[in-house]
LUMKERO-208891 format. One record per atom (N, C-alpha, C): residue in one letter; x, y, z. Coordinates in pm, whole numbers, plus 32768, in hexadecimal, padded with zeros to 4 digits. Example, Ala and Ser with C-alpha at 12.3 -4.5 7.8 and 13.67 -1.06 7.14 Angstrom:
A85277DC7830C;A84CE7E3E830C;A85287EB6830C;S85057F1F82C4;S85577F9682CA;S850A80038313;
***
This chain:
M521C551EAD3A;M51FE549FACF7;M517E54B1ACA7;E51805499AC27;E510F54B0ABD1;E50B75434ABCA;S5063541FAC2F;S501A53A1AC31;S4F8A53B0AC5C;G4F47541FAC41;G4EBC542CAC67;G4E6053F6ABFC;V4DE353D7AC20;V4D8453A0ABC2;V4CFB53D7ABDE;S4CA253C1AB80;S4C1553D5AB96;S4BD3534FAB81;A4BAD530CABE9;A4B775285ABDF;A4AE15289ABF1;G4A9A5269AB84;G4A095268AB8C;G49D152F1ABA8;G4A0A5356AB69;G49DE53DDAB82;G4A3F5424ABDD;Q4A3B54A7ABE0;Q4A9754F5AC30;Q4A7B54E2ACC3;A4ADE54B5AD0C;A4ACE54A4AD9C;A4ACC552CADDE;P4A7F553CAE4B;P4A7D55BCAE90;P4B0455DCAECC;A4B26565BAECE;A4BA55683AF06;A4BA85662AF9A;P4C195633AFCC;P4C215611B059;P4C13568BB0B1;S4BE15677B128;S4BD256E5B187;S4C595701B1C6;L4C925770B1A5;L4D1A578EB1D1;L4D2057FFB237;G4CAF5844B246;G4CB058B3B2A3;G4D035927B273;L4D1D592CB1F1;L4D725997B1BC;L4D225A05B179;G4CA359E6B158;G4C545A4BB114;G4C665A45B07F;L4BF95A5DB033;L4C005A54AFA1;L4C5F5ABAAF66;H4C785B27AFB1;H4CCF5B8FAF7B;H4D5E5B5DAF69;R4D7F5AE9AFA6;R4E055AB6AF98;R4E195A70AF12;F4DAA5A57AECA;F4DB35A13AE4A;F4D915A76ADDC;P4DF25AABAD98;P4DDD5B1BAD3C;P4D985AF3ACBA;N4D505B52AC81;N4D195B46ABF9;N4CC65AC8ABE3;G4C795AA1AC47;G4C225A2DAC37;G4C6859A7AC41;C4CE659A5AC68;C4D2F5927AC76;C4D0158DDACF3;T4D15585AACF4;T4CF35806AD67;T4D6857AAAD85;P4D6F5777ADFF;P4DD95715AE1D;P4DCB569DADC1;L4E3A5666AD96;L4E3855F4AD3C;L4E00557BAD86;S4D905548AD56;S4D4C54DBAD9A;S4D955457AD85;H4D8D53FFADE8;H4DC35378ADDF;H4E5A5375ADC5;Q4EA053D2AE00;Q4F3253D4ADF3;Q4F6A5362AE49;V4FC55312AE14;V4FF3529CAE5C;V507752B0AEA7;A50C2531AAE85;A5143532FAEC7;A516C53C0AEB5;G51D653E8AEF9;G520B546FAEE9;G51C854D4AF44;H51E95553AF2D;H51B255C0AF7E;H511C55CDAF66;K50CF55D3AFD3;K503E55DEAFC8;K500D5656B017;Y4FA75697AFE1;Y4F6B5706B029;Y4F3056D6B0AC;G4F3D5727B112;G4F125701B197;G4F8856D2B1E9;K4FEE569DB1A5;K50685672B1E7;K50DF56C5B1B9;S50D25705B146;S51405751B10D;S510957C6B0BE;E51545832B0BC;E512E58A6B06C;E514A5890AFD8;L518F5824AFB6;L51B5580BAF2C;L5160579DAEED;G50E5578FAF18;G508E5727AEE2;G506D573FAE50;M504B56D1AE0C;M502756D7AD7F;M4F9A5710AD6F;L4F845759AD01;L4F025793ACE3;L4ECF5762AC5C;Q4E4B5766AC4E;Q4E0B574AABCD;Q4DD657CDAB96;H4E0357F1AB1F;H4DD2586BAADE;H4D485850AAA4;P4CF158B4AA98;P4C6D589FAA5C;P4C715862A9D0;D4CE05874A988;D4CE9583AA901;D4D1357A7A903;G4D24576DA97A;G4D4456E0A986;G4DD856C1A993;T4E2D5724A986;T4EBD570CA994;T4EE45709AA27;V4F5E56DBAA3F;V4F9456D1AAC6;V4FF55744AADE;L4FED577FAB54;L504757ECAB7A;L50A157BEABEB;K512157C3ABD4;K5183579EAC3A;K51D2581AAC61;Q51C05845ACDE;Q520258BEAD09;Q529A58ABAD09;L52DF5910ACD7;L5370590AACCF;L53AC5903AD5B;Q540358A2AD70;Q54445892ADF2;Q54AF58FEAE04;P54DA5914AE7F;P55455976AE98;P55C5594DAE51;P561D59AEAE34;P569E598FADF4;P56F15932AE4E;P574158DBAE10;P575758CEAD7F;P56F8586AAD3C;R56A15827AD8B;R565057BAAD53;R55EC57EDACEC;G55A25857AD0E;G553C588AACB3;G557558B9AC2D;P55D85915AC30;P56145941ABB1;P565258CEAB62;R568B586BABA8;R56C757FAAB62;R565C57AAAB17;E55E95796AB56;E557E574BAB14;E5544579AAA9F;M5534581DAAB1;M55005870AA45;M55625872A9CF;N55E1587AA9EB;N56455878A980;N564457F3A935;F562C5787A97E;F56245704A93D;F55B15701A8DA;Y553A572BA906;Y54C7572BA8AB;Y54DE5787A834;N551957FDA84C;N5534585AA7DE;N55985820A77B;M55FA57D7A7AD;M565E579AA757;M5620572FA6FE;V55C956DCA738;V558F566CA6ED;V5521569BA68E;F54CE56F9A6BB;F54595721A66C;F546B57A6A623;G54DF57E3A630;G54F55864A5EF;G54EC585CA558;S54BB58C6A519;S54AB58C7A488;S553158C0A440;S559D58E5A485;S562158E1A446;S5667585BA45C;C562257FDA49C;C5660577BA4B7;C56605726A438;H56D656FCA40C;H56E456A6A397;H57355628A3B6;D57595617A433;D57A655A1A45C;D574A5528A45C;H576C54C1A40E;H5714544DA400;H57015405A485;V5764540DA4DF;V575853CDA562;V56E5540BA5B1;F56DE548FA5B1;F567454D3A5FB;F55EF54CCA5B2;L55F254CFA52E;L557654C3A4E2;L5534543CA4FB;E558553D3A506;E554E534FA522;E551C5347A5B3;L555F538DA60D;L5538538CA69A;L54AD53C6A6AF;R54835421A659;R54015463A66A;R538E5401A67A;K53925392A62E;K53205337A62F;K531452EBA6B3;F537952F3A709;F537452AFA78A;F5351530EA7FC;L5334538CA7DD;L531653F0A844;L52885427A832;P524D545DA89D;P51D254ABA889;P51F45525A833;K5199554AA7DE;K51B455C0A789;K51C4563CA7E0;F522A5689A7BE;F52455706A806;F52065778A7BA;L51B057C4A7FC;L5164582EA7BC;L519058B8A7EA;G520A58C2A81C;G52405942A846;G522B595BA8DA;T523859D8A900;T522459FFA98C;T51A55A50A999;W51745A58AA13;W50F65A9EAA2F;W51025AE3AAB6;A50C55B56AAC1;A50C35B9FAB3F;A50375BD8AB54;P50015BD3ABCE;P4F7C5C0CABE8;P4F7F5CA4ABDD;T4F105CDBABB6;T4F095D6DABA6;T4F1C5DB4AC2A;T4EF65D72AC97;T4F025DB1AD1B;T4F8E5DA6AD55;A4FE25D4FAD1C;A506B5D3EAD4E;A50C65D20ACD8;P50E65D85AC88;P51335D6FAC0C;P51BF5D37AC22;N51F35D3FAC9A;N52785D0AACB4;N52755C78ACE4;E51FD5C42ACF3;E51ED5BB7AD20;E51E45B5EACA4;L52525B22AC7E;L525C5ADDABFE;L523B5A47AC0B;Y51F25A17ABA7;Y51CD5989ABA0;Y51FA5950AB19;L521E58D0AB19;L52315886AA9D;L51A95852AA70;K51865867A9F3;K5105583CA9BD;K511B57BCA96D;L50DD574FA99B;L50F956CBA963;L507A5683A93A;E50885629A8DD;E501B55D1A8B4;E4FF15577A929;D4F705564A93B;D4F3D5501A99A;D4F28547EA94E;V4F855421A95C;V4F8153A6A90D;V4F135347A93C;T4ED35364A9AC;T4E67530FA9DE;T4DDE533AA9AD;R4DD753ABA96B;R4D5753EDA950;R4CFA539AA8F7;R4D31534CA89C;R4CDC5304A83E;R4CA9527EA877;F4CD3525BA8EF;F4CA851DEA92B;F4C2951F2A97D;S4BD4518BA97E;S4B585191A9CB;S4B71516DAA5D;K4BB150FBAA76;K4BD350CFAAFD;K4C6950B1AB00;P4CBB5119AB01;P4D4B5103AAF4;P4D8950C4AB70;C4DDC5061AB5A;C4E315029ABC3;C4EBA506BABB4;I4EF1509FAC21;I4F6750F5AC1A;I4FD150C6AC7C;M504D50C6AC51;M50BC50A3ACA9;M513550FCAC8A;D51795127ACF4;D51F25177ACEA;D52665123AD20;V52CB510BACCB;V533F50BAACF2;V53BE510BACDC;K54065124AD48;K54885169AD3C;K54EF5106AD07;I553D5133ACA4;I559B50D9AC5F;I562C5102AC7B;G5681509EAC8B;G571050B6AC9D;G5744507DAD1F;K57C7506EAD27;K58045037ADA0;K581750A0AE0B;K580C511FADE5;K581C518DAE45;K57AA51F0AE37;S577D5226AEA6;S5715528EAEA3;S574F5315AEC9;Y57D25324AEC1;Y581453A3AEDC;Y587253C0AE67;D58895441AE4D;D58D95467ADDA;D596A5484AE02;P59C2549EADA0;P5A5054B4ADBF;P5A6B552CAE18;D5A0E558CAE1F;D5A235602AE71;D59F355F1AF00;A59BD557DAF21;A59845568AFA6;A59F15569B012;S59CF55A2B085;S5A2A55A5B0F6;S5A2F551AB137;A5A915505B18A;A5A9C5485B1D1;A5A20546CB226;E59EB54D4B261;E597254C5B2B2;E58FA549DB25C;K58ED54DBB1E6;K587F54BAB18A;K588C542BB159;I59055401B139;I591C5379B108;I58EF5313B171;Q5919532BB1ED;Q58F552CEB258;Q585E52CCB270;Q58215341B264;Q5790534BB276;Q574652F9B20D;Q57715304B18F;Q573052BCB123;Q57475225B12D;I57BF51FDB152;I57DC516EB160;I57885131B1CF;S5779517AB23E;S572D5145B2AF;S56995133B290;K5665517DB22E;K55D8516FB20A;K55BB50E7B1CC;Y561A50B3B17C;Y56085031B13D;Y56914FF6B122;P56CB4FB0B185;P57534F7BB175;P57624F18B102;L56F34EDDB0D3;L56FB4E7BB067;L56FD4EBBAFDC;M56F84F3FAFD5;M56EE4F83AF54;M57624F5DAEF7;E57DB4F57AF2C;E584F4F3CAED7;E584A4EADAEA1;E58134E4FAEEF;E580D4DC5AEC2;E57964DABAE67;I57234DE7AE88;I56A94DCEAE3A;I56A34E27ADBE;G56CC4EA4ADCC;G56D14EFDAD58;G56514F4AAD3C;F55EB4F37AD8D;F55704F86AD7F;F55214F81AE00;L54C54FDFAE0E;L54744FEBAE87;L53E75015AE62;V53844FC9AE8F;V52F84FEDAE79;V52D4505FAED7;L52B450D3AEA0;L52935149AEF0;L51FF5151AF11;G51AD5113AEBF;G511C5117AED8;G50D150DCAE63;M505A50A8AE80;M50065076AE14;M4F74507AAE3E;R4F1F507FADDA;R4E8F5085ADEC;R4E515028AD84;V4E084FC3ADB3;V4DDB4F57AD5B;V4D434F4BAD62;Y4D044F4AACED;Y4C734F3EACE7;Y4C494EADACF8;Q4BE64E95AD4F;Q4BAD4E11AD66;Q4B204E10AD2A;F4B0E4DCFACB6;F4A8E4DDDAC70;F4A1D4D94ACB7;S4A3B4D2DAD08;S49D04CE5AD4D;S498B4D3CADB6;S49D64D96ADF3;S499E4DEFAE58;S49934E7FAE28;D49BD4E99ADAB;D49BA4F20AD73;D49FD4F84ADD1;S4A744F60ADFD;S4ABD4FB6AE5A;S4B534FA9AE40;Y4BA04FFFAE81;Y4C304FFDAE74;Y4C714FCEAEF5;V4CE24F8AAEE8;V4D3A4F71AF5A;V4DBB4FBCAF40;A4DF34FF5AFA9;A4E69504AAF9A;A4ED95019AFF5;F4F54502CAFC6;F4FCB5006B010;F502D507BB008;D506450A4B07A;D50BD5117B07A;D514F50EBB082;Q51A9514AB095;Q5237512CB092;Q526250D4B106;R521750D5B174;R5239507CB1E3;R52294FEAB1BA;Y51C54FD0B166;Y51B34F49B132;Y522B4F21B0DC;G52554F7BB083;G52C54F5EB02B;G53474F48B076;R535D4F97B0DE;R53D94F8AB12B;R53D94F0CB181;G53644ED1B193;G535B4E55B1DF;G53744DD9B18C;L53844DEAB109;L539A4D77B0B1;L542B4D4AB0B6;T54404CC8B0BF;T54C54C8EB0C1;T54DC4C40B040;K55544C07B032;K55704BB7AFBB;K550F4B42AFB1;E54E84B0BB023;E54904A97B024;E53FF4ABBB007;T53D44B33B02B;T53484B59B01B;T53314BB8AFA7;L539B4BD8AF5D;L53934C3EAEF5;L532F4C1BAE87;K53374B9FAE54;K52DE4B79ADE7;K524C4B7BAE13;E52304B42AE86;E51A84B3FAEB9;E51764BCDAED4;G51CD4C20AF0D;G51A64CA9AF2A;G51884CF9AEAE;L51D94CE7AE46;L51C64D30ADCA;L514B4CFBAD7E;S512D4C7BAD8F;S50BB4C40AD47;S50364C7CAD72;K50304CB8ADE7;K4FB34CF5AE15;K4F854D64ADB6;F4FE54DA2AD72;F4FBE4E0BAD13;F4F724DD2AC9D;F4F8A4D55AC7B;F4F4C4D18AC06;F4ED94CBBAC2B;H4EB04CBBACA8;H4E444C62ACD5;H4DC54CB5ACE7;N4D5B4C8EACA1;N4CDF4CDCACA3;N4C7B4CAFAD0E;G4CA94C5CAD6B;G4C514C2BADD3;G4C1F4B9FADBA;S4C2A4B71AD3C;S4BFF4AEBAD18;S4C6E4A99ACD7;Y4CC14AD8AC88;Y4D2C4A90AC43;Y4D994AF2AC19;L4E0A4AB9ABF7;L4E7D4B09ABCD;L4E6F4B30AB3B;R4E804BB0AB1F;R4E764BE3AA96;R4EFC4BCCAA4E;K4F124B51AA20;K4F904B31A9DC;K4F9F4B7DA959;D4F2E4BA2A91C;D4F394BF1A8A1;D4F794C78A8BE;A4F554CB6A92F;A4F8E4D37A954;A50204D27A97F;V50414CB6A9BD;V50CC4C9BA9E2;V51234C94A965;A50F54C45A904;A51434C33A888;A51534CB6A83D;A50E84D04A833;A50F14D84A7EE;A514F4DE4A838;S514F4DDFA8BC;S51AA4E33A90B;S523B4E0EA8F0;I52564D8DA8E6;I52DF4D60A8C8;I53104D9CA845;Q52BC4D9AA7E1;Q52E84DCFA75F;Q52FD4E66A764;E52AA4EACA7B1;E52BE4F3CA7C0;E53444F59A805;I53634F0DA86E;I53E24F1FA8B4;I54584EFDA859;E54494E93A80A;E54B54E6DA7B0;E54D24EDAA749;N546B4F20A71D;N54814F8FA6C0;N54D54FFCA701;I54B95019A780;I5507507CA7C9;I5595504AA7DF;L55A24FCAA7FF;L56264F8EA813;L567B4F9AA795;H56414F83A721;H568C4F8DA6A4;H56C0501BA690;W5672507FA6B9;W56A15109A6AD;W571A511FA708;F571050EEA783;F577F5101A7E1;F57FE50BAA7B3;E57EE5048A775;E58644FFDA749;E58AB503FA6D3;R5868509EA692;R58A450E2A61F;R58D05172A63E;Q58B851A1A6B8;Q58D9522CA6D7;Q593F5234A747;S59955298A740;S59F852B0A7A9;S5A015346A7C5;N5991538CA7B3;N598D541CA7C8;N59615445A853;L590C53F2A891;L58CC5419A90F;L58CC53A6A972;C58CF53CAA9F3;C58B9536BAA60;C5843539CAAB3;F57EB5340AAD6;F576F5361AB1D;F5774532AABAB;Y575E5384AC0C;Y5759535CAC98;Y56D05382ACD1;A569B532CAD29;A561B5347AD6B;A55AC5364AD07;S55B55326AC93;S554F5334AC2C;S54F752B8AC2C;S547B52C6ABFE;S541B525AAC09;S53E15232AB82;L53A351BCAB80;L534C5192AB14;L52BD5196AB47;L526551D0AAF8;L51D751D6AB16;L518F5170AABE;F514C510FAAFD;F510150A7AAB6;F506D50C5AABE;V502850B7AA4D;V4F9650C7AA4A;V4F5B505EA9ED;Y4EF2501AAA1C;Y4EA64FC2A9C3;Y4E134FC9A9E8;E4DBD4FA1A98B;E4D2D4FA8A9A0;E4CFD4F35A9F8;G4CB84F58AA65;G4C884EF2AAC1;G4BF74ECCAAAF;S4BAE4F16AA5B;S4B1F4EFBAA49;S4B0A4E77AA03;S4AB74E20AA3C;S4A9F4D9CAA01;S4A504DA8A97F;E4A044E14A96D;E49B74E24A8F3;E4A0F4E40A87B;L4A894E6FA894;L4ADF4E98A826;L4B514E37A80E;T4B5B4DCDA861;T4BC94D70A850;T4B974CE1A857;A4BD64C8DA807;A4BBB4BFEA812;A4C0D4BC5A884;T4BEE4B4CA8AD;T4C374B0FA91B;T4CCA4B03A8F9;G4D214B1AA95C;G4DB04B16A944;G4DEE4A92A969;D4DA44A38A9AA;D4DDD49BBA9D7;D4D714952A9D3;S4D9148DDA9A0;S4D2D4875A993;S4CFB4844AA19;H4D3F4866AA86;H4D10483EAB09;H4C9B4895AB36;G4C8A4908AAF6;G4C204963AB1D;G4BA14946AAD1;P4B314982AAFA;P4AB3496DAAB5;P4AB749AAAA2A;L4A784969A9CB;L4A77499BA943;L4A1B4A13A93A;K4A504A7FA905;K4A034AFAA8F3;K49FD4B1AA860;P49874B32A827;P49814B53A79A;P49BF4BDBA780;A4A0E4BE1A718;A4A4C4C60A6F4;A49E54CBAA6B3;A49EB4D39A6D2;A498E4D98A698;A49AE4DACA605;P494C4DDAA5B5;P49684DF3A526;P49DE4E4FA511;K49F14EACA571;K4A614F09A563;K4AE74EBEA55F;G4AEB4E4CA5A1;G4B674E02A5A8;G4B7B4D9EA539;M4B244D9FA4D4;M4B314D3FA467;M4B6E4D81A3EC;R4BBC4D36A3A2;R4BF44D6AA326;R4B8A4D6AA2BA;R4B8A4DCFA269;R4B2C4DD6A1FA;R4B5B4D7CA189;T4AFB4D3CA145;T4B1C4CE3A0D7;T4B684D30A06B;G4BCF4CF1A038;G4C1C4D309FCD;G4C974D779FFF;E4CA64D85A085;E4D1D4DC4A0BA;E4D844D5AA0DD;L4DFC4D6DA0B0;L4E6A4D15A0D2;L4ECB4D65A127;M4ED14D43A1A7;M4F204D93A202;M4F8C4D3EA243;E4FFF4D7AA25B;E50694D37A2A4;E50834D85A322;Y506F4D45A395;Y50784D8FA412;Y50A84D33A480;N51144D59A4C1;N51454D12A537;N51514C7BA522;N51804C52A4AC;N51934BC4A48D;N51114B75A488;N509E4BB9A487;N501F4B72A484;N50084B33A3FB;I50444B6FA392;I50424B34A30D;I50D14B2AA2DF;H50F94AB5A2B5;H51844AA1A28F;H518A4A4EA210;M51CE4A7DA1A9;M51DD4A33A12C;M52714A20A10F;M529449AAA0DE;M531F4998A0B8;M53264939A041;G538849509FED;G539A48FD9F77;G542248BB9F75;S542C48499F34;S54AB48029F2A;S54C047D79E9A;T552E48029E5D;T554C47DA9DD4;T558A47509DD0;E55B7471E9E46;E55F4469A9E49;E558F462C9E31;N5521462D9E7B;N54C045C19E6B;N543F45EF9E28;G5440466A9DF5;G53CC469B9DAB;G535246A99E00;M536146C79E80;M52EF46CF9ED8;M52D147609EFB;V525347809EFE;V522748009F32;V51CF47E19FA9;E51EF481AA01B;E51A147FEA093;E516B487FA0CC;A50ED487FA0EF;A50AF48F2A131;A507248C4A1B2;T508B490BA21C;T505148E6A29D;T4FFD4958A2D1;V4F8C4935A305;V4F2E4999A337;V4F14497EA3CA;G4F2E49DFA41D;G4F2049CAA4AD;G4E9449E3A4DF;Q4E5F4988A531;Q4DDB499CA56D;Q4DE24A04A5DA;S4E4D4A03A628;S4E5D4A69A68F;S4EED4A96A691;L4F044B12A6BC;L4F8B4B4AA6BA;L4FE74AFFA718;S4FB64ADDA78D;S500D4A9DA7EF;S503B4A15A7C0;N4FE049C2A78C;N5006493DA75F;N50624944A6E6;M5043499EA688;M509749ABA611;M512249DBA636;Y51284A39A696;Y51AA4A6EA6BE;Y51FE49FEA6FD;A51BF49AEA754;A52094942A794;A523648DAA72E;L51DE48BBA6CE;L5201485BA665;L5274488FA610;H526E490FA5F1;H52D7494BA59F;H535E4944A5E7;R535D4961A669;R53D8495DA6B7;R541048CFA6BE;K53B9486CA6BE;K53E647E2A6CB;K53FD479EA645;G53EE47E9A5D7;G540E47B4A554;G53AF474BA523;C532C4764A531;C52CC46FFA508;C52B34702A472;F52DF476DA42D;F52C64778A39F;F532F4727A353;R531246A9A33B;R53724650A2FC;R5345462BA26F;A53A5460FA21B;A538645E4A193;A53664550A194;H52F5452AA159;H52D0449DA14E;H53074467A0CA;Q533E43F0A0CD;Q538243BAA058;Q5324436D9FFA;S52B2433DA02E;S525842F09FD9;S51FF434A9F86;V51C643119F1B;V516F435D9EC3;V50DF43499EF1;V509C43B79F15;V501243AF9F43;V4FC4441F9F00;P4F4044139EF6;P4EF0447D9EBB;P4EE444F49F18;L4EAD45639EE2;L4E9345D99F32;L4E3045B59F9F;Q4E5445CCA01D;Q4DFB45A5A089;Q4E1145FBA103;L4DAF45F7A15B;L4DB54641A1D8;L4DD845E1A248;K4E4545FBA28D;K4E7245A1A2F7;K4E6945E8A37E;N4E4E459AA3E4;N4E4E45CDA46C;N4ECD45A0A4B2;A4F1445FEA4EC;A4F8A45DDA53C;A4F73460CA5CA;E4F7C45B2A629;E4F6045D5A6B4;E4FE445EDA6FD;Q4FEB465DA743;Q50654680A78D;Q503F46D9A801;D507746BDA877;D505F470EA8ED;D4FCA471EA908;H4F7C46B4A8F8;H4EEC46B3A910;H4EA24711A8B3;G4EDE473CA847;G4E9C4795A7E8;G4EA04757A75E;I4E51478BA702;I4E4A4753A67C;I4E6D47BFA618;C4EC347A0A5B9;C4EDC47FAA54A;C4EB947B1A4CA;K4E8647F6A46A;K4E6247BCA3E9;K4ED847CBA38B;C4F06475DA356;C4F754760A2F8;C4F41473DA26E;L4F43479EA217;L4F16478AA18D;L4F90476CA139;T4F9946F2A103;T501446C5A0C3;T4FFC469AA034;L504746D69FD9;L504546AC9F4D;L50CB466B9F2F;I50C745EE9F03;I514445A99EE6;I513E45719E59;S51A5458D9E0D;S51AB45609D83;S522E45189D6C;A522C44B79D0E;A52A6446B9CF3;A531044C39CB5;G52E9452A9C70;G534845839C30;G532D46139C58;Q536E46719C16;Q535746FD9C32;Q52C5471F9C14;P527A475B9C73;P51ED47789C5C;P51DB47D79BE8;N517647B89B93;N515C48109B22;N510048829B4A;G50E448D99AE9;G5093494F9B06;G5008492E9B36;N4FC948C69AFD;N4F4248A19B27;N4F4048709BB7;E4FA748229BDE;E4FAD47F19C67;E4FBC48639CCA;I501148C49CA6;I502649379CFF;I4FA649899D0B;K4F5F499D9C9C;K4EE249E99CA1;K4E7A49A29CF8;Q4E74491C9CED;Q4E1648D19D3F;Q4E3A48DC9DD3;L4EBC48D69DEE;L4EEA48E49E78;L4EC3496B9EB0;E4EDB49D59E64;E4EBA4A5B9E92;E4E244A6A9EAA;K4DD44A2D9E51;K4D434A359E5F;K4D1449F29EE0;D4D4549779EF7;D4D1E49309F70;D4D5649739FED;F4DCF49A89FE0;F4E1049EAA051;F4DC34A66A07D;I4D9B4AB7A01C;I4D504B30A03A;I4CC84B0DA076;H4C884AA4A03F;H4C064A7CA073;H4C114A50A106;T4C7B4A03A125;T4C8C49D4A1AD;T4CAF4A46A20B;S4D094A9FA1E1;S4D334B0CA239;S4CC44B70A252;S4C614B76A1F8;S4BF44BD6A20C;S4B9D4BB1A283;M4BA64B35A2B3;M4B544B08A322;M4B9C4B11A3A8;L4C194B3DA3A9;L4C674B3DA423;L4C594BC0A46E;P4C554BBCA4F4;P4C544C37A542;P4CDA4C7CA53B;E4CD84D01A53E;E4D554D4BA53F;E4D994D3AA5C5;P4E1F4D3FA5C6;P4E674D39A646;P4E3F4DAFA69E;P4E4F4DA3A721;P4E294E10A77A;P4E834E89A764;E4E4B4EFEA778;E4E9D4F76A76F;E4EE74F88A7F2;V4F694F88A7EA;V4FBF4F9EA85E;V501E5010A83D;V50255071A895;V507E50E4A883;V50E950DEA8EF;V516650E9A8C7;V51D550F5A925;V52255171A8FD;R522F51D0A958;R5274524DA93C;R52DD526AA9A7;M534C52A1A97B;M53B252D1A9D7;M53865357AA10;I53975369AA93;I537153E7AAD5;I53D9540CAB3E;D53D15487AB6D;D542454BDABDA;D54B654CBABB0;F54DB5545AB89;F5560555CAB4F;F55AD55CBAB96;A559B55D5AC18;A55E2563CAC64;A56735614AC7F;H56945596AC60;H571B5564AC7B;H5755551FAC00;V574C5561AB8E;V5787552FAB12;V5809557BAAF8;F58755530AADF;F58F9556DAACF;F59375544AA49;P5984559DAA0E;P59CC5579A992;P5A31550CA9AE;S5A4E54BDA948;S5AA9544CA959;S5AEE542EA8D5;N5B5753DDA8DA;N5B9753ACA85F;N5BA15314A860;T5B5552D5A8BC;T5B505243A8C3;T5ABE5216A8CF;K5AA75198A8B8;K5A205162A8C8;K59F3516DA95A;D5971517CA96B;D59375183A9F2;D592050F3AA23;E598B50B2AA4D;E59855025AA70;E592B5009AAE7;E59225067AB44;E58D0504FABBB;E583B5054AB9A;Y581450AAAB3E;Y578950ADAB11;Y576B5030AABE;I57C9500BAA68;I57BB4F93AA15;I57AB4F17AA6D;Y57F84F11AAD8;Y57EE4EA0AB36;Y57614E97AB6F;G57294F08AB97;G56A24F09ABCF;G56394EDDAB6B;L56464F0CAAEE;L55E74EE4AA86;L55ED4E4EAA6D;K56654E18AA64;K56744D89AA48;K563D4D34AAB8;H56544D5DAB34;H561F4D0EABA4;H55874D17ABAA;L55514D8CAB8D;L54BF4D9BAB8B;L54824D42AB20;I54BF4D3FAAAA;I548F4CE7AA3F;I54944C55AA6B;S55014C30AAB0;S55114BA6AADE;S54A34B7EAB40;V54824BD7AB9B;V54194BB8ABFD;V53924BAAABB8;L53744C03AB5A;L52F64BFBAB10;L52F04B7DAABA;Q53624B5AAA7D;Q53644AE0AA2B;Q53484A64AA7F;N53794A63AAFA;N535E49F3AB54;N52C949E6AB73;M52814A57AB74;M51F04A52AB86;M51AD4A09AB12;L51DE4A23AA9A;L51A549E2AA25;L51C2494CAA24;D52374928AA54;D5261489DAA4E;D521D4846AAB6;D51E84883AB21;D51A44835AB89;D512347F7AB54;
***
């Protein structure tokens, strides 16, 4: 599981009693790993290379070779299949294989560490799909996997682990797979919300951004029928540092956004529905909406708050309150088709307003763990089911 981080500086390597000689070429155990094989408990633990990449030791056949073949197929220089080329953006970058000089036959997959650019990364590993066993599994293996989480087929996903930064105490809280397996249909939303709670309030901005990341992956799955994924996970990462993020929920204390999180004047950006423009030739209206926060704008967008007003009013800034949040709606309404001067004035005011808005939080969602990927000629309906249910649970968090 590719889920280690460096939070507030490199954490010291855990005391494993194995000796430094067990970590070749200056590598160290991957710090803050939330799930999967870990050093001290398994010989196949994840490592951090001195160059910052992640090393995942190849598993025994057939799992290891199958995962390596998957990465080679998707990232190979001879790959021209648009399905796989599009899939690349949802995976950690594959940088080939690596072997220590002292053990050239000990092969590792060399992968991008997607958490590296975060200061206080919050990390979660969620296994996706109705089954955690593949078509080659024996009857004994199938029963073993079902017994671990009997609700997997109904829920469609399982929280394997998470690590959440609490800025009030400058510390992390961690939850392992036992926590995830203890979640029921009734406690699922509350249990999952702990990943987005910083100790003071729910980060609805990170929830909304996560939904859009998952929806992008869902759209890929709905258009492909080449592969089926079993026992594969989604890795979620978002920035937990209060200095780098504005408040995600109006119920929480207001935190000033750092200059890094502000848009520069003159930039017109469209990101995660935070800026939305639409025109209508029927009533000659041009409407631009500017979101104060990602979570509120996302919820408003889902509920269809962007409506055409029929009366003639001057260019003005309106406040629309929804879900205890405020979004700024900049509306230009003309009796006829807007002329060039009106459009230029709209763009000028729009750019000026958007330059003062904080950027949405950076949220990364990546597909990981591909030891059980099989060729197919049909859609991966069981993975799609898990993605849709996960989106539904997260959307319910926004609606509360």
